[in-house]
C-alpha positions in Angstrom: 86.8 153.3 85.2 89.5 153.8 87.8 88.3 150.8 89.8 90.7 148.4 88.1 93.7 150.7 88.0 97.0 150.1 89.9 97.4 151.8 93.2 99.3 155.1 93.0 100.5 154.7 96.6 101.3 151.5 98.6 98.8 150.1 101.0 99.9 150.5 104.6 99.8 147.1 106.4 98.8 147.5 110.1 98.6 144.8 112.8 95.6 144.5 115.0 97.7 146.0 117.8 98.7 149.0 115.8 95.0 149.6 114.9 94.0 149.3 118.5 96.5 152.0 119.5 95.1 154.4 116.9 91.4 153.6 117.8 92.3 154.0 121.5 93.2 157.6 120.9 89.5 158.3 120.3 88.0 155.5 122.4 90.2 154.5 125.3 89.9 150.8 126.1 88.3 149.9 122.8 89.2 146.4 121.6 89.6 145.6 117.8 88.0 142.2 117.1 88.1 142.3 113.3 89.6 144.5 110.5 89.1 144.4 106.8 91.5 146.2 104.4 89.6 148.2 101.8 91.9 148.0 98.8 89.7 149.5 96.1 91.1 153.0 96.5 94.2 154.2 94.6 95.7 156.7 97.1 95.0 156.3 100.8 94.8 153.3 103.1 91.4 152.4 104.6 90.3 149.7 107.0 86.9 148.7 108.2 87.2 148.0 111.8 84.9 146.2 114.2 85.1 146.7 117.9 84.1 144.5 120.7 80.4 145.2 121.2 79.7 145.3 117.5 80.5 149.0 116.7 82.1 149.6 113.2 84.2 152.4 112.0 86.6 153.4 109.2 90.3 154.0 109.8 91.7 156.2 107.1 95.5 156.8 106.7 96.4 159.8 104.5 99.5 158.4 102.7 99.0 160.3 99.4 98.6 163.9 100.7 99.2 164.3 104.4 97.7 167.8 104.4 94.4 166.2 103.2 93.8 164.9 106.7 93.1 168.3 108.3 91.4 169.5 105.2 88.9 166.6 105.0 88.4 166.6 108.8 87.3 170.3 108.7 85.1 169.7 105.7 83.3 166.7 107.3 82.8 168.5 110.5 81.2 171.4 108.6 79.0 169.3 106.4 77.7 166.8 108.9 73.9 167.2 109.1 73.8 169.0 105.8 74.7 166.2 103.4 75.3 162.5 103.8 78.9 162.4 105.1 80.5 160.1 107.6 80.7 161.6 111.1 84.3 162.4 112.1 85.2 160.6 115.3 88.8 161.6 115.6 91.8 162.8 113.5 95.4 163.5 114.0 97.0 165.6 111.2 100.4 165.4 112.9 100.7 161.7 113.0 103.0 159.9 110.5 101.0 159.2 108.4 98.0 161.4 109.5 94.9 159.4 110.2 91.2 159.8 110.9 88.6 157.6 112.5 85.2 157.9 110.8 81.7 156.6 111.3 81.1 153.5 109.2 78.2 154.1 106.9 76.1 151.1 105.6 75.3 151.0 102.0 76.3 149.7 98.6 78.7 151.5 96.2 76.6 153.0 93.4 78.6 151.5 90.6 78.0 148.0 92.1 74.3 148.6 92.2 74.2 150.0 88.7 76.0 146.9 87.3 73.0 144.7 88.0 69.9 146.9 87.8 67.3 147.8 85.3 66.7 151.2 83.5 64.0 152.6 85.8 66.1 151.8 88.9 69.2 153.3 87.3 67.3 156.5 86.6 65.9 156.6 90.1 69.5 156.2 91.5 70.7 159.0 89.1 68.0 161.2 90.4 68.8 160.8 94.1 72.5 161.5 93.4 71.6 164.6 91.4 69.5 165.9 94.4 72.4 165.1 96.7 74.8 167.1 94.5 72.5 170.1 94.5 72.7 170.1 98.3 76.5 170.1 98.2 76.6 173.0 95.7 74.4 175.2 98.0 77.6 176.0 99.9 79.2 179.0 98.2 82.4 181.0 98.4 83.5 184.4 97.5 86.0 183.2 94.9 87.1 179.8 93.4 90.2 178.1 94.9 91.7 175.4 97.0 90.5 174.9 100.5 92.3 174.8 103.8 91.4 173.0 107.1 88.8 175.6 108.0 86.9 175.3 104.7 88.3 178.6 103.6 90.0 179.3 100.2 93.7 179.4 100.8 94.9 179.5 97.2 93.3 180.7 94.0 92.0 178.4 91.3 94.1 178.7 88.1 92.4 179.5 84.9 91.1 176.6 82.9 92.6 177.0 79.5 96.3 177.7 80.5 96.1 174.8 83.0 95.0 172.3 80.4 97.5 173.5 77.9 100.3 173.2 80.5 99.5 169.5 80.8 100.1 168.9 77.1 103.7 168.0 77.5 105.9 164.9 78.0 104.1 161.8 78.9 100.6 163.1 78.2 101.5 164.1 74.6 103.3 160.7 74.1 100.1 158.9 75.1 97.7 161.0 73.1 99.9 161.1 70.1 100.7 164.4 68.2 97.4 164.4 66.2 95.0 164.0 69.2 97.2 166.3 71.3 96.9 169.0 68.6 93.1 168.6 68.5 92.9 169.0 72.3 95.0 172.2 72.1 92.8 173.5 69.3 89.6 172.7 71.3 90.9 174.4 74.4 92.1 177.5 72.6 88.8 177.9 70.6 86.5 177.3 73.6 88.4 179.2 76.4 86.0 182.1 76.2 83.0 179.9 76.7 84.4 177.9 79.6 86.0 180.6 81.7 82.6 182.2 82.9 81.5 178.8 84.3 85.0 178.0 85.5 84.9 181.1 87.7 82.0 179.8 89.8 82.8 179.2 93.5 80.5 176.5 94.9 81.6 173.6 97.1 82.8 171.0 94.6 83.4 167.4 95.8 85.7 167.0 92.8 85.6 163.1 93.0 81.9 162.6 92.7 82.2 159.2 91.1 79.7 156.3 91.5 82.2 154.3 93.7 82.4 157.2 96.1 78.6 157.2 96.6 76.9 154.8 98.9 73.2 154.1 98.3 70.6 152.0 100.1 66.9 151.5 100.2 65.3 154.1 102.4 63.8 153.0 105.7 62.6 156.1 107.5 59.4 154.7 108.9 58.3 151.4 110.5 56.4 150.6 107.3 59.5 151.3 105.2 61.5 149.0 107.4 59.0 146.3 106.9 59.1 146.9 103.2 62.9 146.8 103.1 62.9 143.5 104.9 60.3 142.2 102.5 62.5 143.3 99.6 65.4 141.3 101.0 63.2 138.2 101.0 61.4 139.0 97.7 63.5 141.1 95.3 60.5 141.9 93.1 59.0 143.9 95.9 62.1 146.1 96.3 60.6 148.8 94.1 58.2 149.6 96.9 61.2 151.1 98.9 62.8 154.2 97.5 66.5 154.6 97.1 68.5 157.2 99.0 72.2 158.4 99.2 73.6 156.9 102.4 77.0 158.3 102.1 79.3 160.6 100.1 82.9 159.6 100.6 86.4 160.7 99.9 86.4 164.5 100.1 90.1 165.1 99.9 89.9 166.9 96.6 87.0 169.2 97.5 87.4 172.8 96.5 85.6 176.0 95.7 85.0 175.9 92.0 82.9 175.0 89.0 79.9 172.8 89.5 80.5 171.1 86.2 83.6 169.4 87.6 81.2 167.2 89.6 78.9 166.6 86.6 81.9 165.6 84.5 83.2 163.0 86.9 79.8 161.5 87.7 78.7 161.3 84.0 82.0 160.2 82.6 80.8 156.6 82.1 77.3 157.7 80.9 77.6 155.9 77.6 77.8 152.6 79.3 74.8 153.3 81.5 71.1 152.9 80.8 69.3 155.4 78.6 68.1 158.5 80.4 70.6 158.2 83.3 72.3 161.6 82.7 69.0 163.4 82.0 67.5 162.0 85.2 70.6 163.2 87.2 70.4 166.7 85.7 66.6 167.0 86.1 66.7 166.0 89.8 69.7 168.4 90.4 67.6 171.3 88.9 64.5 170.3 90.8 66.5 170.3 94.1 67.5 173.9 93.5 70.6 173.6 91.4 71.3 175.6 88.2 73.0 174.8 85.0 74.3 177.0 82.2 73.0 176.7 78.6 74.8 174.0 76.7 75.9 172.4 80.0 76.7 169.0 78.4 79.2 170.5 75.9 80.7 172.6 78.6 81.0 169.6 80.9 83.0 167.7 78.3 85.3 170.6 77.9 85.8 171.1 81.7 86.5 167.4 82.0 89.5 167.7 79.6 91.6 169.1 82.5 90.9 166.1 84.7 91.5 163.6 81.9 94.9 165.3 81.1 95.9 165.1 84.8 94.9 161.4 85.0 96.9 160.7 81.8 100.0 162.1 83.5 100.2 159.4 86.1 97.8 156.5 85.2 99.3 153.1 84.3 99.5 152.1 80.6 96.4 149.9 80.7 94.4 152.8 82.1 95.9 155.3 79.6 94.3 153.6 76.6 90.9 154.1 78.1 91.6 157.7 79.0 92.8 158.4 75.4 89.5 157.0 74.1 87.6 159.3 76.5 89.6 162.3 75.3 88.9 161.5 71.7 85.2 161.1 72.3 85.1 164.4 74.2 86.9 166.2 71.4 84.7 164.8 68.7 81.6 166.0 70.6 82.6 169.6 71.2 
């Protein structure tokens, strides 16, 4: 739902010469021949850059949280080869603003694919995303908390219930209204004992596992698959012969050691608007790939998501706030 929101931080305009200077830090002599600003994000500034010779890469400027540069760089370096992340080419956490050069990954944003597909394909896509999430969650930590540049916990994760209740003030309460805010408070207080055991988990959490942060594409691992993929491009009805895969998991700046249901909450937040069976296919594939879920995970997921929804309500624009309040109301009614 955040796709159409207003940016929280201004987009940084760079000239071709400025981009070439940054790229040259990693690739001396490289010449930028084309650059496309990627304005769909709400926080950082991203450009797709094409170099002479045809190579493509992503230039990412960390304007929202400068410390996220080193944190994301360390995480990408650690996860390369384990999950589908872009390869880190270069980063400078001391630049103003800090920036990174990343491998450009080919694929389509999952939300764009889902917008024009049928139910079986949507369930197939949900399944590959569920399996990919299980691979992320295999990385475990001794305790939940926020990560530093070396993928180590540097600050503890606060308890769920007090943190949600702290958000129920000022602008958030104004937007919810006194009645809905009171119902949120009651739901949090009465369910704290059920949520805290799962909140104390310490797996690697992406914490922004939304469809637009996931790139998907038709798999082409063998010569036969390549031929099938090309045929699918010519004849869309033959596309089902080529399976889907997750080509890239993007935007790791919020990653932490924490509760796996955070990722379930963000991925399934728009489930009501998706084809039937989408969420079940996602969870089944997650379990089949080695993940585990607590009893009543759907209810717990809706409760866990209240924290994120409250935090979003604190800064979102007025148009977005209406949709967030509806999500909060639906969550409260279902728990």
